[in-house]
Every structure is written in C-alpha cells, then in structure tokens.
N, C-alpha and C positions, 0 to 999 in steps of 0.2 A: 297422185303424189305430182304427177306433170304439171296439172293445171294449177296445184298450190304452187309451184315452184318454176315456172316458166323460163326464168334466167339461169338454170341449172340443168346439166346434164346428170341422169342418174344412171349408175352402170349397174346391171345384175350379173353376178357368175354364176354359172350352174353346170349341174355336170354332163358328162357328153350324151348329146341328144339321144342316140341307139339304147346307152344304158338303162334311161329311167322315163317312165311316161312325165314324172314332174318337170322336166325341162321342157319338153313339147309344150304342155301346157302355160308355162314360163314363158316361152316363147310369142304363143297366142296374142299376150297381153303388152309385147315389145313394139315401139314404133319402129325400129331399127333393130339389126342384129350383125354382128361381128362373130365368124365361127372361126377357131382358132384349129389348125389340123398341124397333126406332129409329122414333120418330114421323116422319109423314110421308114415311117411305121405304120399311118394310117392307109389303108387301102383305098385308091380312087372309087370303088363301087360304095364302101363305107361314106364316103364323103356324097357321093349321088345320093345315097339312099338317105342323107340324114337331111342332104340340104331338101329330100323331096317330103320330107315330113313338117318342115316349115314354109312350104311353098307360099303358101298365101300369106305371108308376111312380107315386111321390106326386107330386105339384106345388103347391109351396106358393104360386104366383102368377106375375105378370107384373111386369115393371117396364117403363114406358112412359119412354124415356128419347129426349133432347130435345126435349121436347114445349115448342111457343111457348105460353105464355099468350093466348087467346081471351077477347073481350067476349062473355060470354053471360048468358042470365037461368036462374033456377030452381035447385033445391036443389045438383047440384053446377055451383059456378059457375067462370068460371075457364078449363078445360081441355079444351074441346070435348066433354064428355060428351053421349052421344046425337046426335053431328052425324056425319055421314056421309062 
C-alpha cells in the first residue's frame, strides 16, 4: 500500500502488543510505530516488555493517554515528569 500511495500516511490500529500475537506480526510490517500507554494503569515493566517485542522496528514514540495534570515545579511542569 505504501508504494502504491507514496503521498499518503496509512495508519493501522491494533490491540495491545502483549495481548495478541497478531499485533506483533502487524508491527513487523510497519515502517514507524506509535505506542499508546494509559497513564496510571500500564506498569512500566509492561511498556518495556511491549517495546522489546518490536525492538527491530522503527518506533516513532510513545503517547501517554489519560494523564491527569499534576502540580509540579521544574522545566517540564504539569504532567508529572520525573515522578515515580
């Protein structure tokens, strides 16, 4: 599809990586990956494990979903950067 439509961005949505093998197979065909992580629910170890399953692919980044604004100080104010 990418060679047929080089002027377009094609987005595939899949179930969580650790839930099904289909997601990992689909990821192996992708050029770039954006992984969505639910704040306050997804453990860091699960994120690390999921990233390890697609380590050979190019990862564009992570999106932190459902984050609540926190009152903090510092350069990255507002969303708990640097908190544990």
